[in-house]
C-alpha positions in Angstrom: 0.0 0.0 0.0 1.0 3.7 -0.3 1.2 3.9 3.5 3.5 0.9 3.6 5.7 2.2 0.8 5.9 5.8 2.0 4.4 6.3 5.4 2.2 9.4 6.1 5.0 11.8 5.7 7.8 13.4 7.6 7.6 12.7 11.4 11.2 13.9 12.0 11.1 17.5 13.3 14.7 18.0 12.2 14.0 16.9 8.6 13.2 19.3 5.9 9.6 20.1 4.9 8.5 18.0 2.0 10.6 15.0 2.8 8.7 11.7 2.2 9.3 8.0 2.6 10.8 6.2 5.5 14.5 6.4 6.6 15.4 3.2 4.7 13.9 4.6 1.5 15.7 7.9 1.9 19.0 6.1 2.6 18.5 4.1 -0.7 17.9 7.3 -2.6 20.9 9.0 -1.1 23.1 6.2 -2.3 21.9 6.8 -5.9 21.7 10.7 -5.8 23.2 12.4 -8.7 21.5 10.2 -11.3 23.2 10.5 -14.7 22.1 9.5 -18.2 25.1 8.0 -20.1 25.4 6.4 -23.5 25.8 2.6 -23.6 27.5 2.8 -27.0 29.1 5.5 -29.2 26.5 7.7 -30.9 27.2 9.3 -34.3 26.2 12.9 -35.2 22.4 13.2 -36.1 21.6 9.9 -34.3 18.6 9.5 -32.0 20.0 9.4 -28.5 16.6 8.6 -26.9 13.0 9.2 -27.5 9.8 9.6 -25.4 6.3 9.0 -26.7 3.7 11.7 -26.2 1.6 9.1 -24.5 4.2 8.8 -21.7 4.2 12.5 -20.9 2.2 14.2 -18.1 0.5 17.0 -20.0 -2.4 19.3 -19.0 -4.7 17.1 -21.1 -3.7 14.0 -19.1 -4.3 15.8 -15.8 -7.7 17.1 -16.9 -9.1 13.5 -17.5 -7.3 11.9 -14.5 -9.2 10.7 -11.4 -7.0 13.0 -9.2 -7.6 16.0 -11.4 -11.3 15.4 -11.6 -11.5 15.1 -7.8 -9.8 18.6 -7.4 -12.2 20.0 -10.0 -15.2 18.7 -8.0 -14.0 20.7 -5.0 -14.3 23.9 -7.0 -17.3 26.1 -7.6 -18.3 26.0 -11.3 -17.0 24.8 -13.5 -16.5 27.8 -15.7 -16.8 27.2 -19.5 -13.5 26.7 -21.2 -12.0 28.0 -24.4 -13.1 27.6 -28.0 -11.3 24.3 -28.3 -13.7 22.7 -25.7 -11.3 22.4 -22.8 -13.7 23.1 -19.8 -11.5 21.6 -17.1 -9.0 24.4 -16.6 -11.6 27.2 -16.6 -12.1 27.1 -12.8 -8.3 27.5 -12.1 -5.8 30.3 -12.4 -2.1 30.7 -13.3 0.4 30.1 -10.6 2.4 33.2 -11.4 -0.6 35.5 -11.0 -1.6 34.0 -7.7 1.9 34.0 -6.2 2.3 37.6 -7.3 -0.7 38.5 -5.1 0.9 36.7 -2.2 4.2 38.5 -2.9 2.4 41.8 -2.4 1.7 40.7 1.2 5.4 40.2 2.0 7.0 43.3 0.5 7.0 45.3 3.8 8.2 42.4 6.0 11.7 42.0 7.2 13.7 38.7 7.1 12.8 37.5 10.7 9.1 38.4 10.1 9.1 36.4 6.8 10.8 33.4 8.5 8.1 33.4 11.2 5.4 33.7 8.6 6.7 30.7 6.7 6.8 28.6 9.9 3.4 29.8 10.9 1.9 28.8 7.6 3.4 25.4 7.8 2.0 24.9 11.3 -1.4 26.2 10.4 -1.9 23.8 7.5 -0.6 20.8 9.5 -3.1 21.7 12.3 -6.0 22.0 9.7 -5.1 18.6 8.3 -4.9 17.0 11.7 -8.3 18.5 12.7 -9.9 17.3 9.5 -8.6 13.7 10.1 -9.9 13.8 13.6 -13.3 14.9 12.4 -13.3 12.1 9.8 -12.5 9.5 12.5 -15.1 10.8 15.0 -18.0 11.7 12.7 -17.6 9.5 9.6 -17.7 10.8 6.0 -21.5 11.3 5.8 -21.7 13.8 8.6 -18.9 16.1 7.2 -19.8 19.4 5.5 -18.1 20.7 2.4 -17.4 24.3 1.4 -16.4 24.4 -2.2 -13.4 26.5 -3.2 -14.2 29.7 -5.1 -13.5 29.7 -8.8 -10.0 31.0 -9.6 -8.9 30.5 -6.0 -6.9 27.4 -6.9 -3.9 27.4 -9.3 -3.3 25.2 -12.3 -0.6 23.5 -10.3 -3.0 21.9 -7.7 -4.4 19.2 -9.9 -0.8 18.2 -10.9 0.2 17.9 -7.2 -2.9 15.8 -6.4 -2.1 13.6 -9.5 1.6 13.0 -8.4 0.5 12.1 -4.8 -2.1 9.7 -6.2 0.3 8.0 -8.5 3.0 7.7 -5.8 1.0 6.8 -2.7 -2.2 5.1 -3.9 -3.2 1.8 -2.2 -2.4 -0.3 -5.2 0.8 -1.0 -7.1 -0.2 0.7 -10.3 -3.1 3.0 -9.9 -4.8 3.9 -13.2 -4.6 7.5 -14.5 -8.4 7.5 -14.8 -11.3 5.2 -14.5 -14.0 7.4 -16.1 -15.2 7.7 -19.7 -13.3 11.0 -20.0 -10.2 9.1 -21.2 -12.1 8.2 -24.3 -9.7 7.6 -27.2 -6.8 9.5 -25.6 -3.5 7.7 -26.1 -1.9 7.7 -22.7 -0.2 5.1 -20.5 -2.3 3.2 -18.0 -0.4 4.4 -15.0 2.5 6.7 -14.1 3.2 5.0 -10.8 6.5 3.4 -11.9 7.7 6.9 -12.9 6.4 8.5 -9.7 8.4 6.0 -7.7 11.6 7.1 -9.4 11.1 10.7 -8.3 13.3 11.9 -5.5 12.0 11.6 -1.9 13.0 15.2 -1.3 14.1 18.2 -3.2 16.5 20.7 -1.8 14.5 23.7 -2.9 14.2 26.6 -0.4 10.5 25.9 0.0 11.6 22.7 1.8 14.4 24.1 3.9 14.5 23.9 7.7 14.3 26.9 9.9 18.1 27.3 10.4 18.6 26.9 6.7 16.1 29.6 5.9 17.7 31.8 8.5 20.7 32.1 6.1 18.4 34.0 3.8 16.5 35.9 6.6 19.7 37.3 8.1 21.2 38.8 5.0 19.7 41.7 2.9 20.6 40.0 -0.4 18.7 36.9 0.7 15.4 38.9 1.1 14.1 38.5 -2.5 14.5 34.7 -2.4 12.9 34.6 1.1 9.9 36.6 -0.1 9.4 34.1 -2.9 9.6 31.2 -0.4 7.0 33.0 1.8 4.7 33.6 -1.2 5.0 30.1 -2.4 4.3 28.7 1.1 1.3 30.9 1.6 -0.2 29.9 -1.8 0.4 26.2 -1.3 -1.1 26.3 2.2 -4.1 28.3 1.1 -4.9 25.9 -1.7 -4.5 22.8 0.4 -6.7 24.2 3.2 -9.3 25.3 0.7 -9.4 21.8 -0.8 -9.6 20.2 2.6 -12.6 22.4 3.4 -14.1 21.3 0.1 -13.8 17.6 1.2 -10.8 16.4 -0.9 -9.7 14.2 2.0 -13.0 12.2 2.4 -15.2 12.6 -0.7 -13.0 10.5 -3.0 -11.9 7.4 -1.1 -11.3 5.4 -4.2 -8.7 8.0 -5.3 -7.4 9.4 -2.0 -7.4 6.9 0.9 -7.4 8.2 4.5 -4.0 9.7 5.4 -2.7 9.8 1.8 -2.7 13.6 1.5 -0.3 15.3 3.9 1.4 18.7 4.0 4.8 17.1 3.5 3.5 15.3 0.4 1.9 18.4 -0.9 5.1 20.3 -0.6 7.1 17.4 -2.1 4.8 17.3 -5.1 5.2 21.0 -5.6 9.0 20.8 -5.4 9.1 17.9 -7.8 6.7 19.5 -10.2 8.6 22.8 -10.2 12.0 21.2 -10.7 10.9 18.5 -13.2 8.4 20.1 -15.5 9.8 21.4 -18.8 8.4 24.7 -20.1 6.3 24.1 -23.2 8.4 26.7 -25.1 11.4 24.5 -24.8 9.7 21.6 -26.6 8.8 21.2 -30.3 5.5 23.0 -31.2 3.7 19.8 -32.1 3.7 18.7 -28.4 1.3 21.6 -27.6 -0.5 21.6 -30.9 -1.7 18.0 -30.4 -3.4 19.0 -27.1 -6.8 20.5 -26.4 -6.0 22.4 -23.2 -5.7 26.2 -23.6 -2.3 27.7 -24.3 -2.2 29.6 -21.0 -2.2 26.3 -19.1 0.6 24.8 -21.2 2.7 28.0 -20.7 2.0 28.0 -17.0 2.5 24.3 -16.2 4.7 22.9 -18.9 5.1 19.1 -19.4 6.6 16.4 -17.2 8.6 14.0 -19.5 9.8 10.8 -17.8 13.4 9.9 -18.3 14.2 13.2 -19.9 13.9 14.9 -16.4 16.8 12.7 -15.2 19.2 14.4 -17.6 21.5 16.9 -15.8 22.1 20.5 -16.7 25.1 21.8 -18.6 25.4 25.2 -20.2 27.0 23.9 -23.4 24.4 21.1 -23.8 22.8 22.9 -26.7 25.7 21.7 -28.8 25.2 18.1 -27.7 21.5 17.3 -28.5 18.5 19.0 -29.9 14.8 18.0 -30.2 13.4 16.7 -33.5 10.7 19.2 -34.5 9.7 17.6 -37.8 7.3 14.9 -39.0 5.1 14.6 -35.9 2.9 17.6 -37.1 1.9 15.6 -40.1 1.5 12.2 -38.4 -2.1 11.2 -37.6 -1.3 8.0 -35.7 -0.8 9.0 -32.0 1.6 6.0 -31.5 4.1 7.7 -33.8 4.2 11.0 -31.8 7.6 10.9 -30.1 10.0 13.5 -28.7 13.4 12.6 -30.1 16.7 13.8 -28.8 19.1 14.1 -31.8 22.9 14.2 -31.2 24.6 17.3 -32.7 28.1 15.8 -32.4 29.8 12.5 -32.0 29.2 11.2 -28.5 31.6 8.5 -27.1 30.5 5.4 -25.2 29.7 6.0 -21.5 29.7 9.7 -21.9 27.1 11.6 -19.9 24.2 13.3 -21.9 23.1 16.8 -20.8 20.5 19.3 -21.6 20.5 23.0 -21.0 17.9 24.0 -18.3 18.4 27.7 -19.3 20.6 30.7 -18.7 19.5 31.4 -15.1 21.0 33.4 -12.3 21.6 31.5 -9.1 18.4 32.8 -7.4 16.4 31.2 -10.2 18.5 28.0 -10.1 18.1 27.7 -6.4 14.3 28.5 -6.3 13.5 26.1 -9.1 16.0 23.3 -8.9 17.5 23.5 -5.4 21.0 24.0 -6.9 23.3 26.9 -7.6 26.1 27.2 -10.1 29.4 28.5 -8.9 31.0 31.3 -11.0 27.7 31.8 -12.8 28.2 34.5 -15.4 24.4 35.1 -15.4 24.5 36.3 -11.8 23.5 39.9 -10.9 22.6 41.9 -7.9 20.1 44.9 -7.8 21.5 48.2 -6.7 19.9 51.5 -6.1 20.9 55.1 -6.9 19.6 58.5 -5.8 20.8 62.1 -6.4 22.6 62.0 -3.0 24.8 59.2 -4.4 26.5 61.5 -6.8 27.5 64.9 -5.5 30.6 66.9 -6.4 32.3 69.7 -4.5 32.3 67.8 -1.3 35.0 66.1 0.8 35.4 62.4 0.4 34.1 60.2 3.2 36.6 59.8 6.1 37.1 56.1 5.3 37.6 56.7 1.5 40.3 54.6 -0.1 40.5 54.6 -3.9 40.4 51.1 -5.3 41.1 52.2 -8.9 44.0 54.1 -10.5 43.2 57.8 -10.0 45.9 59.0 -12.4 46.9 61.6 -9.7 43.6 63.4 -10.1 43.0 65.1 -6.6 40.0 64.0 -4.6 38.8 67.6 -4.6 37.9 67.1 -8.3 36.1 63.8 -7.8 32.5 63.0 -7.1 31.3 61.2 -4.0 28.0 61.1 -2.0 26.4 63.6 0.4 23.1 64.1 2.2 23.9 67.8 2.8 21.0 69.9 1.3 23.2 72.8 0.2 25.8 70.6 -1.5 23.0 68.6 -3.2 21.4 71.8 -4.5 24.7 73.3 -5.6 25.6 70.2 -7.6 22.3 69.1 -9.0 21.4 72.4 -10.8 18.4 72.7 -13.1 20.8 72.3 -16.1 22.3 69.1 -14.7 18.9 67.7 -14.0 17.7 68.6 -17.5 20.7 66.8 -18.9 20.0 63.8 -16.7 16.5 63.7 -18.0 17.7 63.6 -21.6 20.3 60.9 -20.9 17.8 58.8 -19.0 14.9 59.3 -21.6 12.3 58.8 -18.8 10.4 61.7 -17.3 8.9 59.5 -14.6 12.4 58.5 -13.5 13.6 62.1 -13.3 10.5 63.1 -11.3 11.1 60.3 -8.8 14.8 61.3 -8.4 13.7 65.0 -7.7 11.5 63.7 -5.0 14.4 62.0 -3.3 13.5 58.5 -4.4 15.9 55.8 -5.7 16.0 54.1 -9.0 17.4 50.6 -9.4 19.9 49.0 -11.7 21.8 45.7 -12.0 25.4 45.0 -11.2 26.3 42.2 -13.6 28.7 39.3 -13.0 30.2 39.8 -16.5 31.6 43.1 -15.4 29.5 45.2 -17.8 28.0 48.4 -16.5 24.2 48.6 -16.6 23.1 50.5 -19.7 20.7 52.7 -17.6 23.2 53.4 -14.8 26.0 54.4 -17.1 24.5 57.7 -18.6 23.4 58.6 -15.1 27.0 58.2 -13.8 28.3 60.3 -16.7 26.0 63.2 -16.0 26.6 63.0 -12.2 30.4 63.1 -12.7 30.7 66.0 -15.2 32.1 69.3 -13.9 29.7 72.3 -13.9 31.4 74.0 -16.8 31.0 70.9 -19.0 27.3 70.9 -18.2 27.0 74.6 -19.2 29.0 74.0 -22.3 26.8 71.1 -23.4 23.6 73.2 -22.8 25.0 76.0 -24.9 25.6 73.7 -27.8 22.5 71.5 -27.6 19.9 74.0 -26.3 16.5 72.5 -25.5 16.1 70.7 -28.8 16.1 66.9 -29.1 19.3 65.5 -30.6 18.9 65.0 -34.3 21.0 61.8 -34.2 18.8 60.2 -31.6 21.8 60.0 -29.2 20.8 61.7 -25.9 24.2 63.4 -25.2 25.1 64.2 -28.7 27.8 66.9 -28.8 29.3 66.1 -25.5 33.1 65.9 -25.6 34.9 64.1 -22.8 38.6 64.9 -22.4 40.9 62.5 -20.5 40.2 64.3 -17.2 36.5 63.9 -17.6 36.9 60.2 -18.4 38.9 59.6 -15.3 36.3 61.4 -13.2 33.5 59.3 -14.6 35.6 56.1 -14.0 36.6 57.1 -10.5 33.0 58.0 -9.6 31.7 54.6 -10.8 34.6 53.0 -8.9 33.5 54.8 -5.7 29.9 54.0 -6.2 30.4 50.2 -6.8 33.0 50.1 -3.9 30.5 51.5 -1.5 27.8 49.0 -2.6 30.3 46.2 -2.2 31.3 47.3 1.3 27.7 47.6 2.5 26.9 44.2 1.1 29.9 42.6 2.7 29.0 44.3 6.0 25.5 42.7 5.8 27.0 39.3 5.0 29.6 39.6 7.8 26.8 40.2 10.3 24.8 37.2 9.0 27.7 34.8 8.5 29.1 35.1 12.0 25.9 33.6 13.4 26.1 30.5 11.2 29.8 29.9 10.7 31.6 29.9 14.1 31.7 33.7 14.6 33.7 34.1 11.4 34.8 37.7 10.6 34.8 38.8 7.0 36.9 41.5 5.4 34.3 44.1 4.6 36.2 46.7 2.5 36.8 47.0 -1.2 40.4 47.9 -0.7 43.4 45.5 -0.2 42.0 43.2 -2.8 38.3 43.3 -1.9 37.0 39.8 -2.1 40.5 38.5 -2.6 41.8 40.0 0.6 44.4 37.8 2.4 45.3 38.5 6.1 49.0 39.0 6.9 50.8 35.8 8.0 50.6 36.7 11.7 46.8 37.3 11.5 44.9 40.5 11.4 42.2 41.8 13.6 39.4 44.1 13.0 36.7 45.8 15.2 33.2 44.7 14.3 30.2 46.3 16.1 32.6 47.7 18.6 34.1 44.3 19.5 37.6 43.1 18.7 37.6 39.9 16.6 40.2 37.4 15.6 41.6 36.7 12.1 39.7 38.3 9.4 38.9 36.3 6.2 38.5 37.6 2.7 35.3 36.5 1.1 37.1 34.3 -1.4 39.0 32.5 1.4 35.7 32.1 3.4 33.8 30.8 0.3 36.5 28.3 -0.6 36.5 27.0 3.0 32.8 26.5 3.4 31.0 26.4 0.1 32.5 23.3 -1.4 31.5 21.0 1.4 28.2 20.1 -0.4 29.0 20.6 -4.1 29.0 18.5 -7.2 31.4 18.7 -10.2 29.9 18.6 -13.6 32.3 18.9 -16.6 34.8 21.1 -14.7 32.0 23.2 -13.2 30.8 23.1 -9.6 27.2 23.2 -8.4 26.0 23.7 -4.9 23.5 21.0 -3.9 22.8 21.8 -0.2 21.0 24.8 1.5 24.0 26.4 3.1 26.2 25.9 0.0 23.4 27.3 -2.2 23.0 30.4 -0.1 26.7 31.0 -0.1 26.9 30.6 -3.8 23.9 32.9 -4.2 25.7 35.6 -2.2 29.0 34.9 -4.0 27.3 35.8 -7.3 26.1 39.1 -5.7 29.4 40.2 -4.3 31.3 39.0 -7.4 29.1 41.0 -9.7 30.2 44.1 -7.8 33.8 43.1 -7.6 34.0 42.2 -11.3 32.6 45.6 -12.2 35.2 47.2 -10.0 37.9 45.2 -11.8 36.6 46.6 -15.1 37.1 50.1 -13.6 40.7 49.5 -12.5 42.4 51.8 -15.1 41.7 53.8 -18.2 42.5 51.2 -20.8 40.3 48.5 -19.2 37.5 51.0 -18.6 37.4 52.3 -22.2 37.5 48.8 -23.6 34.3 48.1 -21.7 32.4 51.4 -22.2 33.6 52.8 -25.5 30.5 51.5 -27.3 28.2 52.8 -24.6 29.8 56.3 -24.8 29.4 56.3 -28.6 25.7 55.3 -28.3 25.2 58.2 -25.9 26.7 60.6 -28.5 29.9 61.3 -26.6 33.2 62.2 -28.3 36.4 61.1 -26.6 39.3 63.6 -26.6 42.4 61.7 -25.4 45.0 64.4 -26.0 47.7 64.4 -23.3 46.8 67.8 -22.0 45.0 67.6 -18.7 42.0 70.0 -18.3 41.5 71.2 -14.8 38.1 70.3 -13.3 36.5 73.1 -11.3 34.4 71.8 -8.5 31.1 73.4 -7.3 31.5 75.9 -4.4 32.0 74.1 -1.1 29.0 74.4 1.1 29.0 74.3 4.9 28.4 70.8 6.1 29.1 69.5 2.6 31.3 66.7 3.7 30.5 63.4 2.0 28.3 61.1 4.0 29.4 57.5 4.5 25.9 56.4 5.3 
């Protein structure tokens, strides 16, 4: 029986949420973790590596006629009429992304500890509701229980999939049928997916399953907040859906499909994690896979398709050059038995070589949330940064702790741009002419209005070292000396540039170029230091009171303490040896990682969190590296300057930069 094979769920309070099966079953899976698909013989170019028939795929059409899917539908008010193709099943449900977006709106004002408490409360609340429902079933019997149907559009497309996976994995028979009603009709589908369901992992290391102390790694660090907000939104939506279905009688109205005790919170979360990590987006498959179906396109786009065996293939960035899907013939074939998804080799593949597919070019937050992994040294990583007018003010003293991390070419700090919250300095620097120039450079009146009101605008720091295309013109305008602003206004007037380039006619001599570079270096260095300070505060609570080097100077992430050790005051207390981020990361992050074709992937919560943060700090550090000196800087931004309409004057003569008048209290703020 399902109970004998898998138990009722996770009774170990120290285990992660969504862990199923008994300890012996989990031990067996642990011995086989890291499943790989390898060739048993050499494959030639353009040869079929493997194929999967459409009848063996879990599609929206299969879910809509399954016993589990129909049981969920009968817990809904409606049904609402479907689309013109006659698909009525999905009309009562709504897209996951839209519903989780609503839940996200409830989390935006919450801090990390509040989100962590909310997640734990939601888990406890749904477990209590399930226990109460089971108690009522035992005391009153099924006939005396009342049902409150779930409102239309209150349950996501995902819920019928989760119910289906639980039914196929835990039903009280060896091979439960997909469906027993006449709805199956002539549909060509396998009789059961139970053998496939039993190959699915007993747990997925996605953040939605993490334990409290693992989630605390996200809750304690500012850069972990976006991921934690998503975990909270997912948990709230999953809990709301399951409790609504329990109120509608899903536990007792369909005993032939869901035996007592079959549906638990852990199994619901397990099914959600498996579904999220295993389903392939319909856009990644040949068009005929969707065109053969009757469910509306919104459902296919939202849910995708679960393809047995194919979901065992591991990720590799360069896998696009190894295999591709066959997208021909099946559109014309009328016999459903010939509809097969074929993986065709794009190059000669030796015997016993592993076959990969490319999951997509995701940053590590996406990898972690969807698959429970994170890729080390991921070039797709990025971190959101904010900018306001106070972040770029000239004519002020540098912060007391200012240390240039780029080659200043002997330009004095009095001619550079820093930050300041002093109202007089801000007004003196951000004149109406400079603001007007910023408006033209940014090409967005709403953005300029927001900045004038003291609000921040956001950009991305990219791990590839490139400077955000929106931030760069802002930095150019912020760093220009006052006379250059006036000169440009005299040339351009108020007319729009004929060339379409916003700063057409602006000439940047070598001194101007250095000032722009040094300002960007200062800006990114401050962002890196603040991020490292946040990480230092968080990491010491989880890694034996470790102390991180939190400055961009002395190598930044690559800081190495002197041989006799170095100490540093943190929060007013003296600490021991200070570790650079790279040393810290190398020490702790590789404890739970897996090597794939000379690349390393984090596969455990603490390792995933560290790799996520590594991508953030490295995005800032790599950008700083691109600002190290003039030649590297111009190589990176020359095209951007030309697109803005700037002309570069690199004659040896140095033009003096006159700063704005110094205001009282105009010293740069290090806040």
